[in-house]
Residue, then its C-alpha position, 0 to 999 in steps of 0.5 A: m957654603a952655608d958655613t961661611p957667613d956665619q964665621p965672620e959674624q962669630a968673630d966678630r961676637e968673640r971679639t966684641r965679647p968682655g974678657p976676664d979683665a972687664l970682670y974686675g972693673v965689674r966688682d969695683v963698681t959693685e964694692d963702690t954702690a956697697q960703699k955709698l949703700v952703707r954710708a947712706i945707711e949708716g948717715s941716716h937718722p933711725v940708724r944712729a938713734i939705734r946705735g946710740s941707745q942699747v935698749a934699742t939695739a938690744v931689742v932689735g937683736t933680740i927680735g933678729f935671734a927670736l926670727f932666726l930661731v923661728g926660721i930654723e924650727k921652721a926649717a927642721a920641720d921639713v926634715p924628716i928624722i927631727e921631725n918627731g921628738w925622738g929623733a930630734m933628741i937624738v940628732g941633738l946629742i950627737l950635736l952636742a957631743v961634736a960641738g964637745v969634741l971640738i971645743r976639746r980639741f981648741m982646748e988643748 
């Protein structure tokens, strides 16, 4: 008898639960919001000034690349096998060999 009151509540919850069709609406709203954000950022004065200057674009790109490399270096410090110099050289040579094989395959 204790199960009967729960069944109508559970049925009500299932009827009000959104189905897979609701996710498509969410995707559209997310895409619209992203487009508005891109338009707002692209229209701002600093972004237009940076895009208009090749030097400023190069500086921003170089700083971004340098920060990316620092992040890789810090992440590599946490990997035990490449923590020491010899391990890093061996892993580097293996990666270079794999890259060479892949490039050679693409050239064929």
